[in-house]
C-alpha positions as a Python dict, from the first residue, in 0.01 Angstrom:
ca = {
    (1, 'X'): (0, 0, 0),
    (2, 'X'): (216, 110, -329),
    (3, 'X'): (588, -12, -324),
    (4, 'X'): (815, 164, -609),
    (5, 'X'): (1181, 143, -711),
    (6, 'X'): (1319, 491, -757),
    (7, 'X'): (1709, 587, -937),
    (8, 'X'): (1866, 839, -865),
    (9, 'X'): (2198, 1027, -894),
    (10, 'X'): (2231, 1120, -528),
    (11, 'X'): (2003, 1104, -215),
    (12, 'X'): (1856, 1461, -241),
    (13, 'X'): (1716, 1389, -554),
    (14, 'X'): (1590, 1074, -490),
    (15, 'X'): (1388, 1200, -203),
    (16, 'X'): (1265, 1472, -427),
    (17, 'X'): (1145, 1200, -673),
    (18, 'X'): (977, 967, -347),
    (19, 'X'): (804, 1303, -221),
    (20, 'X'): (683, 1389, -554),
    (21, 'X'): (539, 1046, -682),
    (22, 'X'): (441, 914, -329),
    (23, 'X'): (411, 1234, -80),
    (24, 'X'): (525, 1338, 228),
    (25, 'X'): (445, 1056, 438),
    (26, 'X'): (669, 759, 181),
    (27, 'X'): (848, 513, 395),
    (28, 'X'): (1219, 448, 293),
    (29, 'X'): (1263, 76, 311),
    (30, 'X'): (1610, 65, 169),
    (31, 'X'): (1891, 213, -20),
    (32, 'X'): (2169, 100, -243),
    (33, 'X'): (2440, 175, -474),
    (34, 'X'): (2433, -5, -777),
    (35, 'X'): (2649, 41, -1111),
    (36, 'X'): (2485, 7, -1457),
    (37, 'X'): (2575, 5, -1826),
    (38, 'X'): (2819, -135, -2080),
    (39, 'X'): (3114, -99, -1833),
    (40, 'X'): (3001, -328, -1514),
    (41, 'X'): (3165, -214, -1217),
    (42, 'X'): (3348, 73, -1380),
    (43, 'X'): (3030, 214, -1457),
    (44, 'X'): (2905, 496, -1325),
    (45, 'X'): (2715, 485, -959),
    (46, 'X'): (2339, 518, -897),
    (47, 'X'): (2151, 546, -574),
    (48, 'X'): (1836, 316, -592),
    (49, 'X'): (1571, 370, -333),
    (50, 'X'): (1291, 166, -239),
    (51, 'X'): (974, 337, -73),
    (52, 'X'): (613, 278, -1),
    (53, 'X'): (332, 475, 106),
    (54, 'X'): (6, 275, 306),
    (55, 'X'): (-311, 409, 279),
    (56, 'X'): (-488, 175, 528),
    (57, 'X'): (-406, 435, 801),
    (58, 'X'): (-544, 774, 709),
    (59, 'X'): (-545, 881, 1077),
    (60, 'X'): (-162, 854, 1027),
    (61, 'X'): (-148, 1076, 745),
    (62, 'X'): (-365, 1373, 908),
    (63, 'X'): (-252, 1345, 1308),
    (64, 'X'): (109, 1233, 1279),
    (65, 'X'): (257, 1307, 947),
    (66, 'X'): (600, 1397, 1150),
    (67, 'X'): (629, 1063, 1323),
    (68, 'X'): (568, 900, 968),
    (69, 'X'): (904, 1092, 862),
    (70, 'X'): (1103, 1016, 1183),
    (71, 'X'): (1080, 660, 1122),
    (72, 'X'): (1148, 691, 727),
    (73, 'X'): (1462, 875, 903),
    (74, 'X'): (1533, 542, 1109),
    (75, 'X'): (1520, 313, 866),
    (76, 'X'): (1705, 492, 584),
    (77, 'X'): (2029, 544, 850),
    (78, 'X'): (1935, 117, 941),
    (79, 'X'): (1971, 45, 583),
    (80, 'X'): (2185, 315, 408),
    (81, 'X'): (2490, 65, 309),
    (82, 'X'): (2611, -44, -51),
    (83, 'X'): (2532, -423, 84),
    (84, 'X'): (2151, -328, 177),
    (85, 'X'): (1947, -680, 135),
    (86, 'X'): (1698, -762, -160),
    (87, 'X'): (1466, -529, -284),
    (88, 'X'): (1116, -662, -194),
    (89, 'X'): (927, -719, -468),
    (90, 'X'): (553, -571, -547),
    (91, 'X'): (396, -914, -447),
    (92, 'X'): (529, -877, -100),
    (93, 'X'): (364, -511, 55),
    (94, 'X'): (544, -401, 365),
    (95, 'X'): (357, -255, 617),
    (96, 'X'): (416, 60, 775),
    (97, 'X'): (445, 95, 1162),
    (98, 'X'): (142, 156, 1330),
    (99, 'X'): (35, 487, 1518),
    (100, 'X'): (227, 536, 1808),
    (101, 'X'): (-126, 533, 2029),
    (102, 'X'): (-236, 206, 1901),
    (103, 'X'): (-140, -222, 1934),
    (104, 'X'): (117, -340, 1687),
    (105, 'X'): (-45, -570, 1478),
    (106, 'X'): (80, -813, 1352),
    (107, 'X'): (272, -814, 984),
    (108, 'X'): (74, -970, 720),
    (109, 'X'): (186, -1300, 578),
    (110, 'X'): (477, -1298, 338),
    (111, 'X'): (572, -941, 491),
    (112, 'X'): (915, -867, 421),
    (113, 'X'): (920, -688, 754),
    (114, 'X'): (920, -985, 957),
    (115, 'X'): (962, -1054, 1311),
    (116, 'X'): (1341, -1077, 1306),
    (117, 'X'): (1355, -702, 1141),
    (118, 'X'): (1038, -557, 1375),
    (119, 'X'): (1304, -631, 1689),
    (120, 'X'): (1588, -515, 1531),
    (121, 'X'): (1398, -188, 1493),
    (122, 'X'): (1264, -210, 1861),
    (123, 'X'): (1644, -266, 1992),
    (124, 'X'): (1756, 20, 1815),
    (125, 'X'): (1485, 233, 2013),
    (126, 'X'): (1598, 99, 2297),
    (127, 'X'): (1978, 175, 2241),
    (128, 'X'): (1861, 546, 2126),
    (129, 'X'): (1682, 566, 2480),
    (130, 'X'): (1972, 456, 2666),
    (131, 'X'): (2188, 687, 2485),
    (132, 'X'): (2009, 956, 2552),
    (133, 'X'): (1984, 901, 2933),
    (134, 'X'): (2376, 807, 2900),
    (135, 'X'): (2390, 1206, 2764),
    (136, 'X'): (2172, 1319, 3052),
    (137, 'X'): (2337, 1227, 3300),
    (138, 'X'): (2709, 1315, 3187),
    (139, 'X'): (2556, 1658, 3115),
    (140, 'X'): (2446, 1654, 3450),
    (141, 'X'): (2787, 1565, 3621),
    (142, 'X'): (2979, 1919, 3642),
    (143, 'X'): (2731, 2030, 3856),
    (144, 'X'): (2776, 1705, 4083),
    (145, 'X'): (3185, 1745, 4094),
    (146, 'X'): (3155, 2120, 4154),
    (147, 'X'): (2919, 2078, 4457),
    (148, 'X'): (3164, 1789, 4562),
    (149, 'X'): (3474, 1968, 4509),
    (150, 'X'): (3783, 1910, 4753),
    (151, 'X'): (3890, 2192, 4986),
    (152, 'X'): (4173, 2406, 4818),
    (153, 'X'): (4420, 2269, 5073),
    (154, 'X'): (4436, 1954, 4888),
    (155, 'X'): (4338, 2033, 4512),
    (156, 'X'): (4718, 2029, 4427),
    (157, 'X'): (4771, 1667, 4550),
    (158, 'X'): (4451, 1571, 4406),
    (159, 'X'): (4534, 1651, 4051),
    (160, 'X'): (4878, 1504, 4124),
    (161, 'X'): (4720, 1185, 4201),
    (162, 'X'): (4490, 1198, 3958),
    (163, 'X'): (4771, 1211, 3682),
    (164, 'X'): (4616, 1513, 3550),
    (165, 'X'): (4867, 1741, 3335),
    (166, 'X'): (4996, 2090, 3372),
    (167, 'X'): (5085, 2065, 3693),
    (168, 'X'): (5438, 2247, 3779),
    (169, 'X'): (5643, 1963, 3813),
    (170, 'X'): (5512, 1794, 3492),
    (171, 'X'): (5592, 2100, 3309),
    (172, 'X'): (5965, 2066, 3432),
    (173, 'X'): (6017, 1732, 3368),
    (174, 'X'): (5796, 1733, 3043),
    (175, 'X'): (6052, 2006, 2906),
    (176, 'X'): (6310, 1783, 2958),
    (177, 'X'): (6164, 1548, 2714),
    (178, 'X'): (6150, 1269, 3013),
    (179, 'X'): (5905, 1015, 2927),
    (180, 'X'): (5538, 1075, 2984),
    (181, 'X'): (5519, 773, 3208),
    (182, 'X'): (5795, 859, 3376),
    (183, 'X'): (5687, 1222, 3465),
    (184, 'X'): (5363, 1114, 3604),
    (185, 'X'): (5584, 862, 3849),
    (186, 'X'): (5802, 1130, 3973),
    (187, 'X'): (5532, 1429, 3982),
    (188, 'X'): (5322, 1142, 4217),
    (189, 'X'): (5606, 1077, 4426),
    (190, 'X'): (5699, 1455, 4477),
    (191, 'X'): (5332, 1550, 4529),
    (192, 'X'): (5343, 1280, 4816),
    (193, 'X'): (5657, 1428, 4984),
    (194, 'X'): (5650, 1756, 4955),
    (195, 'X'): (5454, 2015, 5156),
    (196, 'X'): (5215, 2272, 4949),
    (197, 'X'): (5452, 2547, 4995),
    (198, 'X'): (5783, 2348, 4876),
    (199, 'X'): (5560, 2272, 4527),
    (200, 'X'): (5610, 2664, 4483),
    (201, 'X'): (5951, 2662, 4517),
    (202, 'X'): (6181, 2620, 4196),
    (203, 'X'): (6475, 2553, 4404),
    (204, 'X'): (6314, 2303, 4639),
    (205, 'X'): (6145, 2063, 4355),
    (206, 'X'): (6455, 2108, 4173),
    (207, 'X'): (6692, 1975, 4445),
    (208, 'X'): (6408, 1736, 4565),
    (209, 'X'): (6416, 1559, 4178),
    (210, 'X'): (6796, 1568, 4184),
    (211, 'X'): (6797, 1353, 4479),
    (212, 'X'): (6511, 1115, 4331),
    (213, 'X'): (6688, 1087, 4001),
    (214, 'X'): (7036, 999, 4162),
    (215, 'X'): (6858, 708, 4337),
    (216, 'X'): (6704, 595, 4015),
    (217, 'X'): (7009, 631, 3814),
    (218, 'X'): (7263, 301, 3792),
    (219, 'X'): (7637, 440, 3697),
    (220, 'X'): (7902, 139, 3662),
    (221, 'X'): (8237, 335, 3545),
    (222, 'X'): (8552, 50, 3470),
    (223, 'X'): (8736, 52, 3775),
    (224, 'X'): (9121, 44, 3669),
    (225, 'X'): (9276, 165, 3980),
    (226, 'X'): (9340, -234, 4077),
    (227, 'X'): (9353, -414, 3805),
    (228, 'X'): (9433, -778, 3893),
    (229, 'X'): (9387, -965, 3567),
    (230, 'X'): (9349, -875, 3230),
    (231, 'X'): (9019, -595, 3163),
    (232, 'X'): (8888, -655, 2798),
    (233, 'X'): (8634, -443, 2683),
    (234, 'X'): (8447, -423, 2370),
    (235, 'X'): (8234, -112, 2214),
    (236, 'X'): (7932, -240, 2016),
    (237, 'X'): (7656, -4, 1860),
    (238, 'X'): (7475, 111, 1532),
    (239, 'X'): (7662, 319, 1251),
    (240, 'X'): (7799, 641, 1324),
    (241, 'X'): (7774, 726, 1706),
    (242, 'X'): (8160, 741, 1802),
    (243, 'X'): (8248, 400, 1854),
    (244, 'X'): (8628, 447, 1756),
    (245, 'X'): (8702, 774, 1862),
    (246, 'X'): (8516, 667, 2246),
    (247, 'X'): (8777, 403, 2206),
    (248, 'X'): (9063, 611, 2165),
    (249, 'X'): (8946, 849, 2444),
    (250, 'X'): (8949, 554, 2671),
    (251, 'X'): (9268, 460, 2567),
    (252, 'X'): (9409, 787, 2619),
    (253, 'X'): (9256, 834, 2967),
    (254, 'X'): (9410, 498, 3084),
    (255, 'X'): (9752, 584, 2941),
    (256, 'X'): (9756, 911, 3122),
    (257, 'X'): (9618, 788, 3448),
    (258, 'X'): (9763, 478, 3478),
    (259, 'X'): (10003, 282, 3230),
    (260, 'X'): (10035, 186, 2860),
    (261, 'X'): (9981, -184, 2900),
    (262, 'X'): (9707, -172, 2652),
    (263, 'X'): (9630, -322, 2335),
    (264, 'X'): (9382, -235, 2040),
    (265, 'X'): (9203, -541, 1877),
    (266, 'X'): (8969, -440, 1592),
    (267, 'X'): (8695, -649, 1387),
    (268, 'X'): (8591, -339, 1226),
    (269, 'X'): (8686, -462, 844),
    (270, 'X'): (8318, -349, 689),
    (271, 'X'): (8397, 17, 707),
    (272, 'X'): (8607, 225, 485),
    (273, 'X'): (8933, 338, 669),
    (274, 'X'): (8806, 248, 999),
    (275, 'X'): (9087, 20, 1035),
    (276, 'X'): (9309, 309, 975),
    (277, 'X'): (9162, 530, 1187),
    (278, 'X'): (9260, 309, 1488),
    (279, 'X'): (9611, 279, 1363),
    (280, 'X'): (9634, 649, 1352),
    (281, 'X'): (9520, 668, 1723),
    (282, 'X'): (9770, 329, 1790),
    (283, 'X'): (10045, 527, 1661),
    (284, 'X'): (10008, 833, 1824),
    (285, 'X'): (9994, 684, 2159),
    (286, 'X'): (10239, 384, 2071),
    (287, 'X'): (10002, 128, 2118),
    (288, 'X'): (9965, -203, 1944),
    (289, 'X'): (9681, -239, 1737),
    (290, 'X'): (9574, -607, 1624),
    (291, 'X'): (9325, -652, 1259),
    (292, 'X'): (9116, -988, 1336),
    (293, 'X'): (8843, -1106, 1091),
    (294, 'X'): (8731, -1444, 1238),
    (295, 'X'): (8661, -1553, 1600),
    (296, 'X'): (8933, -1776, 1649),
    (297, 'X'): (9158, -1461, 1517),
    (298, 'X'): (9030, -1293, 1829),
    (299, 'X'): (9116, -1571, 2044),
    (300, 'X'): (9492, -1574, 1881),
    (301, 'X'): (9524, -1209, 1963),
    (302, 'X'): (9408, -1197, 2288),
    (303, 'X'): (9656, -1478, 2367),
    (304, 'X'): (9908, -1261, 2197),
    (305, 'X'): (9876, -981, 2463),
    (306, 'X'): (9739, -1170, 2761),
    (307, 'X'): (10058, -946, 2897),
    (308, 'X'): (9877, -635, 2864),
    (309, 'X'): (9677, -484, 3160),
    (310, 'X'): (9378, -331, 2926),
    (311, 'X'): (9242, -465, 2562),
    (312, 'X'): (8991, -217, 2368),
    (313, 'X'): (8836, -409, 2116),
    (314, 'X'): (8654, -229, 1835),
    (315, 'X'): (8379, -366, 1624),
    (316, 'X'): (8171, -272, 1286),
    (317, 'X'): (7841, -45, 1326),
    (318, 'X'): (7549, -231, 1271),
    (319, 'X'): (7194, -121, 1198),
    (320, 'X'): (6956, -294, 1479),
    (321, 'X'): (6771, -420, 1134),
    (322, 'X'): (7063, -651, 1053),
    (323, 'X'): (7001, -928, 1257),
    (324, 'X'): (7268, -1122, 1090),
    (325, 'X'): (7527, -882, 1150),
    (326, 'X'): (7466, -822, 1495),
    (327, 'X'): (7443, -1244, 1523),
    (328, 'X'): (7790, -1206, 1378),
    (329, 'X'): (7954, -971, 1658),
    (330, 'X'): (7754, -1226, 1898),
    (331, 'X'): (8003, -1522, 1751),
    (332, 'X'): (8306, -1338, 1857),
    (333, 'X'): (8225, -1266, 2244),
    (334, 'X'): (8152, -1615, 2380),
    (335, 'X'): (8093, -1609, 2724),
    (336, 'X'): (8487, -1781, 2805),
    (337, 'X'): (8646, -1481, 2684),
    (338, 'X'): (8510, -1276, 2953),
    (339, 'X'): (8469, -972, 2736),
    (340, 'X'): (8266, -658, 2913),
    (341, 'X'): (8042, -525, 2591),
    (342, 'X'): (7907, -148, 2639),
    (343, 'X'): (7673, -29, 2408),
    (344, 'X'): (7752, 281, 2229),
    (345, 'X'): (7435, 486, 2167),
    (346, 'X'): (7391, 858, 2056),
    (347, 'X'): (7212, 1112, 2267),
    (348, 'X'): (7088, 1273, 1914),
    (349, 'X'): (6844, 952, 1846),
    (350, 'X'): (6476, 941, 1928),
    (351, 'X'): (6359, 720, 2230),
    (352, 'X'): (6210, 493, 2025),
    (353, 'X'): (6476, 415, 1800),
    (354, 'X'): (6699, 368, 2084),
    (355, 'X'): (6423, 135, 2220),
    (356, 'X'): (6466, -91, 1902),
    (357, 'X'): (6852, -111, 1904),
    (358, 'X'): (6877, -160, 2246),
    (359, 'X'): (6643, -467, 2193),
    (360, 'X'): (6877, -602, 1890),
    (361, 'X'): (7204, -551, 2064),
    (362, 'X'): (7086, -707, 2398),
    (363, 'X'): (7136, -1077, 2279),
    (364, 'X'): (7522, -975, 2264),
    (365, 'X'): (7521, -914, 2593),
    (366, 'X'): (7531, -571, 2734),
    (367, 'X'): (7739, -490, 3041),
    (368, 'X'): (7689, -116, 3014),
    (369, 'X'): (7606, 185, 2801),
    (370, 'X'): (7791, 512, 2699),
    (371, 'X'): (7615, 785, 2551),
    (372, 'X'): (7780, 998, 2297),
    (373, 'X'): (7700, 1342, 2121),
    (374, 'X'): (7550, 1501, 2447),
    (375, 'X'): (7696, 1851, 2351),
    (376, 'X'): (7461, 1823, 2006),
    (377, 'X'): (7150, 1814, 2250),
    (378, 'X'): (6946, 2092, 2382),
    (379, 'X'): (6778, 1850, 2644),
    (380, 'X'): (6925, 1495, 2810),
    (381, 'X'): (6628, 1324, 2917),
    (382, 'X'): (6707, 1028, 2705),
    (383, 'X'): (6945, 921, 2966),
    (384, 'X'): (6659, 860, 3237),
    (385, 'X'): (6448, 747, 2994),
    (386, 'X'): (6700, 438, 2907),
    (387, 'X'): (6778, 389, 3233),
    (388, 'X'): (6389, 307, 3288),
    (389, 'X'): (6379, 123, 2989),
    (390, 'X'): (6686, -106, 2979),
    (391, 'X'): (6790, -102, 3340),
    (392, 'X'): (7127, -117, 3239),
    (393, 'X'): (7423, 77, 3418),
    (394, 'X'): (7558, 452, 3247),
    (395, 'X'): (7935, 383, 3197),
    (396, 'X'): (8051, 714, 3006),
    (397, 'X'): (7952, 1037, 2813),
    (398, 'X'): (8106, 1173, 2555),
    (399, 'X'): (8113, 1585, 2505),
    (400, 'X'): (8306, 1669, 2177),
    (401, 'X'): (8544, 1505, 1914),
    (402, 'X'): (8862, 1635, 2103),
    (403, 'X'): (9061, 1288, 2231),
    (404, 'X'): (9101, 1272, 2596),
    (405, 'X'): (8940, 1574, 2631),
    (406, 'X'): (8585, 1501, 2565),
    (407, 'X'): (8482, 1231, 2799),
    (408, 'X'): (8317, 1219, 3161),
    (409, 'X'): (8290, 915, 3385),
    (410, 'X'): (7949, 890, 3457),
    (411, 'X'): (7867, 1033, 3802),
    (412, 'X'): (7502, 994, 3931),
    (413, 'X'): (7513, 1393, 4085),
    (414, 'X'): (7663, 1515, 3744),
    (415, 'X'): (7417, 1289, 3508),
    (416, 'X'): (7118, 1406, 3731),
    (417, 'X'): (7214, 1791, 3682),
    (418, 'X'): (7263, 1692, 3323),
    (419, 'X'): (6903, 1559, 3272),
    (420, 'X'): (6773, 1869, 3482),
    (421, 'X'): (6974, 2151, 3472),
    (422, 'X'): (6870, 2473, 3733),
    (423, 'X'): (6919, 2779, 3573),
    (424, 'X'): (6926, 2969, 3948),
    (425, 'X'): (7246, 2777, 4028),
    (426, 'X'): (7350, 2550, 4265),
    (427, 'X'): (7065, 2377, 4460),
    (428, 'X'): (7234, 2159, 4725),
    (429, 'X'): (7444, 2354, 4969),
}
């Protein structure tokens, strides 16, 4: 056996050297990338190839050259890494594989192709055989499935149960930016409850989905009609969602429908002109405004206005990453104060961000949600997505900047139609 080490800039030129000096039947034992020269690790990379040619089996060269090249390719693929084992020394020759029709001889003493290496090669061969069998089996599956295809009458139901995409109901729900998992659940439910003819009628599909959404949604609008004790509401949430404007809308609505027994309290002393903005609303509606900067001052302000029917509390906007700021808000609203906290969210915010916001503010805790800026959205699937994720009732929706006009009390039927508007008009008789 001849064992020789070659250096080349790439594999192609290295294989040409091996073929030129050792012939086409040479066996590649190992390859590795090395760096040499004065630059050390920063020097130019070279490929080191260790190859061998065995002259003990002349019949292999004349009758099975393709098999030798195949073995060389397999060994190259197994060893072509930068961390290949140390090169075999010329004093430790490596025997080539015997011919396929001959019994495998025992490797000579001192051979680097020990029993462990040969066992690894055998395992690799078995893996290739198994993979080939899998490919053959997979390739034959479409014909089997086609022969066992269900009758046409049940094909749509089977697709729905298998959660396959592109069904009419899934297309409708996905177009409204409803979460994928919720879409699959609703589509499966519709496939079970509706006849196949109904699944081709848009009016019946929308009517069914609206009824289903009404069952899923939960709403909880504060009831101001019969207040026996003082009601205290605080609006919390991230910056820029419109908490102060929404607070003014609630106050104006109560003022128009109930009475002027209202007081504003703000703990938002961080934002520029935040206090002034609330004071302007207070002056317009002739309502008192209290500014507090500590939890104790909040208790004193509540006691000062204990004769009021409704206390509306504004808070500073906090980023969901500002854990200390959210803990500060939590320190104001202790359970004994009996304050209802409503998380104000913008409908224009992405779902994954809303989930993070809710996870942070939930510790305050949250009694209900208010979605603002619904007039700025082309789809409102977010209303359903947050209901499914958070499980908190929806209390108000705001659809503009006007005070007090642009605020809606959450109503299940109305919210369902906002999430799934039907272009064909009314779907219920």
